[in-house]
N, C-alpha and C positions, 0 to 999 in steps of 0.2 A: 310604701309599706313601712319604711323606717320611721316616718312621722307618726303613723298610726300606733306603732309599738311604743314610741316615746310617750304619746298621750296616754296609752294604757298604763304604762309604768308610773306616770305621775298620778293617775287615779289610784292605783294600788298603793302608792307611797302615802297619799293622803288618807286612804282607809287605815293604813297601819298607824299613822300618827293620830288619827281619831281614836283608834283602839287604845293607844297609849294614854290618851287623855282620860278615857273612861277608868283607867287604873290610877289616875292621880299623877301620872308622870308627865311633867311639862318639858319644854325644850329649852329651858334657861341654861346658861353656861354654868356647869358644875365644876369647871376646872379639871376635867378629866379628858385626855386625848386617847382615842382608839388607834393604837399603832399598827395593829394587825387584826384582821377579821376574816375568818374562814367559815363558809357555809357548807356543811356536809349533810348527808341524809340524816334527818332527825336531830341535827346538832349544830350548834354555833360555838366556835372557840375563838377567843380574841385575847389580845394582849393590850393592856391599857397602862397609861402613865399620868400621874398627877402632876400639877405644876411644881410640886416640891421635888419631883423626880422619883417618887415611890411608884413602883410598878406592881400591877396585879394581873393575875390570869383569870379569865371568866369562861365558864362552861355552862351553856344553856341547852337543855334537852327538850325536844318536842315529841309528842306522842305520834308514832308511826302508824300509818294506816295498814291494816292487814291486807293480804292478797284478796280476800273476799270484798273488803271495802273498795280496794282499787278497781276490781272488776265492775262493781256497781257504778263507780265514778265514770269509768270508760263507757259503760253502757248508756249512762245518762247523758254524757256529752256527745256520744256518737248518734243518739236518737234524735238530736236536733241539728238539722242540716246547716243552719246558720252558724251555730256555735262551732260545729265540726269544721266548717270552711275557715272561720276565723282562726281557730287553734292551729289547724294544719298550715295556714299561711303565716304562723309565727306570732299571732296576736293573742293577748290574754284579756278578754272582755272584762271590764270592771264589774259587771253585774252577774258574774259567774256563780256567785254565792247562792242564788236562788235554785240554780240547776244542781249544784252540789248538795243542797239541803234535801233534795228529793232522793239522793243516794244515801242519806243519813249521816253525812259528814259536813264539816265546815272548815274552810281553809284557815281562817284566823283562829287562834285559841279563844275559848270562851272566857278565860281569865288566867290569872297567874297560877291557879290551882292545877291547870293543865300542863304546867311547865315544871321542870326541875332546873333550878339555877344555883350555880355554885361559883364562889369567888374566893380567891386566896386571902382576901381581907377578913374572911370568916363572918362577914356581916349578913350573908345571904344563904348560909347552909341550911338544908332542910332539917328540922328537928321533929321527928315523929310525924304527926298529921298537921303540925303547924307550919305554915309557909310564910316567912317574913317577907315584907316588901323588898323589892330589889335595892341593892346598895347603889351608890353613885356610879360605880364602875360598870355594873350590869346595865343600869339605866343608859349610860353612854353607849353601850353596845346596842341596846334596842333602838336608840336613835340613829346610830350609824347604819343599822340594817334598813331603816326606812329610806335612807339616802340611796342605798344599793338597789332597793326595789324600784326606784325611779328609772334605773338603767336596765334592770332585769327582774321583772315581777315573777318569773318562773321560779325564782329562788324559794317562793312560798311552797311550791309543790315539792321541791327538793327536801324541804324541811319536813315534809310528810312521807318521804321515803323514795321518791322517784324523780329523775331529772326530765327535762323537756324531751329529749331524744327518746326515752323509754316510753313516755306518755304518748307521743305522736306515733310511735311504732304500734302501740296497742290500739290507738284510735284508728289507724289505717287498717289494721287487721280486723277490727270489729266492723268497720264499714264494708270491707271486702266480703266478710261473711254474710252481712245483711243484704248484699247485692243491690245497693242503692245506686251505684254508679251505672249509668246506661252504657251498653257496649259501644266502643269507639270513642267515648268521651275521655278526655285526659283526667288523670286521678287528681284529687284535691291535694294541694300542698306541693305540686310539681311547678316547675318554672314555665309551664305551658300557658300560664294565665297570670292575671294581675288583679289586684283588688280595686273595685269601683264602689265607693260608698261603703255599705255594710255587706256587700256580696262579693263572692269570688267568681269571676267570669273567665271562661276560656278565651285565650287569645285566638284571633282569627288566623286560620291556616291557609296559605296560598294554594290555589288549585294547581294541578300539574300542567294545565293548559296556560297558565299565566306566565308571561315572559319574565324571566329573572335575569338581570344583566350580570355579566361576569364581574368578579370582584375588582379586577383592574380598571373597570369602567365606573366604579363607584367611589374611587378614592377621594374625589373633591368633595363629596357630600358625606364622607364617612363620619365626620364629627358633627354633622348638622350644619345649620346655616351659620355662615361666618358673622352675619349681622347679629344673630341671636347670641353667639358666643361673645361678640365684642361688647354687647350690653350686659353680660353676665357679671355680677359683683359678688364674689364669695364673701361669706361672713365667718371669719375665723375667730373661734373662741376656745378657751381651755375646756377640757372634758368636765362635765357637770360633777362627776365624782372623781376625785384624784386617785390615781393608781388603782382603778377599779379592778383590772385584771390581776395585778399583783396581790391586791388584798384577797381576792377570791382564791388565788392558788395557795397563798400563805407561804411561810418560810420552808425551806428544805428540811426534811427530817434528819438532820445531822446535828452534831454538837455545836457546830458554828452556824446553825440555821438562822438565828436571829441577826447575827452579824452580816451574813450574806444578803438577807432580806433588806437590811438598812442600806447596804452598798448598792443593791439593785434600785432601791427607791431613789437614791441620790442620782444614779445614772438616768433613770426615767425623768426625773424632774429637770435635769440639765438638758436632756433631749428636748423636752417640751419647751423650755425657755429658748433654746436655740431655734427651734422650729417657729416660735412666735416672732423672734427677731428677724429671721429670714423672711417670713411672710410679709412683714411691714417694711423691710429693707427694700423690697422690690418696688414699692410705691415711691420711696425716696430716690432710688436710682432712675426711675422714669420721669423724674422732675415733678412729681405730684406734691405741690406745696400747699395744697388746700388744707389749711390747718383745721378748719372745722370738721371736714370729713375724716382726716387722719386722727384727730383727737377723739371723735366719736368711735372710730374703729378701736383704738387703744382701750378706751373706757369700757367698751363691750367686751373686749378680750379679758380685761382684769376682772 
């Protein structure tokens, strides 16, 4: 399931970048670094810094869906068994937009006119009905959000007002009311099943008559075949989005919040470096001097 979620996230990230290109926003280096990015219901707040050291705060507002719109969304998603199964399993299908359109909404903004963007550089403040193109700081935030979507595409729903847990609770309640689950079958989204292809299938349940060995007689095979584990080669690489969790949480709401955030970021980066060092040190201690394999591993991690 983790692979499926990752692929979904990459698709949504590509859709987001394609949307930015329709607005004339490219991904060229503008010399602006996003130091902090927080995604809240209907809002993105971020702190940016230019190469010169100048810092700017960016605030972008999305239009929230009303309770009526959300109910139409839940009804539309719950009416299709395949989508409901994928969503309850934690996936976010890339072609969800067609189903959402039947509810009269769309996940991605139609254009910059649907957003309110403010930056302390004063270049992107709304003036009457005229909306200026985003400044370089806001553009950097839009691009950074695209990177986060690769890891968590559900952030798009949060920007419309509700997080993943709230949506799934509503979806389960809708399907319970519709009575689509047959009596005795496990509920969708539980750990009783696993994904196979595009469908969610219930795991086989052993019958009561089946002999189940005591746990102390299964110790040898608890971790599976020793041969399979011996052939297993982990692929260790840094996270695709640096400090993703820390970015999502943002700095503490205190006077020293930014300083605390930077200190935590340094700690996280040091832990990551030490973890990578330990991962490859194990090979060296075991006498693995295959430079070709080792170099490939290091390059992949970088």
